[in-house]
C-alpha positions as CSV (number, residue, x, y, z in Angstrom):
1,R,-9.9,-11.5,-2.4
2,E,-7.3,-10.3,-4.9
3,R,-7.7,-11.4,-8.5
4,G,-5.3,-11.2,-11.4
5,L,-1.9,-9.7,-11.1
6,G,-2.8,-6.9,-8.8
7,L,-0.8,-3.7,-8.4
8,A,2.7,-5.2,-9.0
9,P,2.8,-4.6,-12.8
10,L,1.6,-1.0,-12.3
11,L,4.1,-0.2,-9.6
12,Q,7.1,-1.7,-11.5
13,P,7.5,1.3,-13.9
14,L,8.0,3.6,-10.8
15,G,11.6,2.3,-10.8
16,E,12.2,3.5,-14.3
17,P,13.8,6.9,-15.0
18,R,10.7,8.1,-16.9
19,P,7.5,6.2,-15.9
20,P,4.5,6.6,-18.2
21,A,2.8,9.9,-17.6
22,Q,-0.7,8.3,-17.3
23,L,0.5,6.0,-14.5
24,G,-0.1,8.7,-11.9
25,P,-3.7,9.3,-12.9
26,L,-4.3,5.6,-13.1
27,L,-3.0,5.1,-9.6
28,C,-5.2,8.0,-8.4
29,N,-8.3,6.4,-9.9
30,L,-7.4,3.0,-8.4
31,S,-6.9,4.6,-5.0
32,Q,-10.5,5.7,-5.0
33,L,-11.5,2.1,-4.3
34,P,-10.9,0.6,-0.9
35,E,-9.1,-2.3,-2.6
36,G,-6.8,0.1,-4.4
37,R,-6.0,2.0,-1.2
38,R,-5.3,-1.2,0.7
39,G,-3.0,-2.4,-2.1
40,L,-1.0,0.9,-2.1
41,L,-0.8,0.9,1.7
42,D,0.4,-2.7,1.8
43,R,3.8,-2.3,3.6
44,S,5.3,-5.4,1.8
45,R,5.1,-3.5,-1.5
46,C,6.7,-0.3,-0.2
47,S,4.4,1.5,-2.6
48,V,4.2,4.7,-0.5
49,Q,8.0,5.0,-0.4
50,R,8.1,4.5,-4.2
51,L,5.4,7.1,-4.8
52,L,6.8,9.9,-2.5
53,P,9.7,11.0,-4.8
54,F,7.1,11.6,-7.6
55,T,5.4,14.3,-5.6
56,Q,8.2,16.5,-6.8
57,Y,8.5,15.0,-10.3
58,K,9.2,17.9,-12.7
59,D,9.1,16.0,-16.0
60,S,5.3,15.4,-16.0
61,V,2.8,17.5,-14.1
62,V,0.1,14.9,-15.1
63,H,2.1,12.1,-13.4
64,R,2.9,14.3,-10.3
65,R,-0.7,15.3,-9.8
66,G,-1.9,11.7,-10.2
67,V,0.6,10.5,-7.6
68,V,-0.3,13.2,-5.2
69,G,-4.0,12.4,-5.7
70,A,-3.3,8.7,-5.0
71,L,-1.5,9.5,-1.8
72,R,-4.3,11.9,-0.7
73,N,-6.9,9.2,-1.3
74,C,-4.9,6.7,0.8
75,C,-5.2,9.1,3.7
76,F,-8.9,8.2,3.7
77,E,-8.4,4.5,4.2
78,S,-9.6,3.4,7.7
79,G,-7.9,0.5,9.3
80,E,-10.0,-2.4,10.7
81,S,-7.8,-2.7,13.7
82,P,-7.8,-0.3,16.6
83,G,-5.2,2.4,16.6
84,P,-4.1,4.9,13.9
85,S,-5.5,4.3,10.5
86,P,-3.1,3.4,7.6
87,G,-3.8,6.9,6.2
88,A,-2.4,8.4,9.4
89,A,0.7,6.2,9.0
90,L,1.1,7.6,5.4
91,V,1.1,11.1,6.8
92,R,3.8,10.2,9.3
93,Q,5.9,8.5,6.6
94,A,5.7,11.6,4.4
95,A,6.8,14.0,7.2
């Protein structure tokens, strides 16, 4: 069960021209937890689509590495339903 405000306040700065540099590492850390991965992979939030441009973000190597780490961690999320895992869908979206 989700408590508090969830990921929405953390994902909002991704729409800004210069998101905080530590946002990437924070998302990477959160994505180490199953709840964090599920939140990032929730299609209604479009989180993956919002994170993908930051894999080539030149203004902050810290932010870029954090985002790449978060996306990598999401590849390890296994779906509870039969069929491809949400992580496999992430790889297809990135291609």
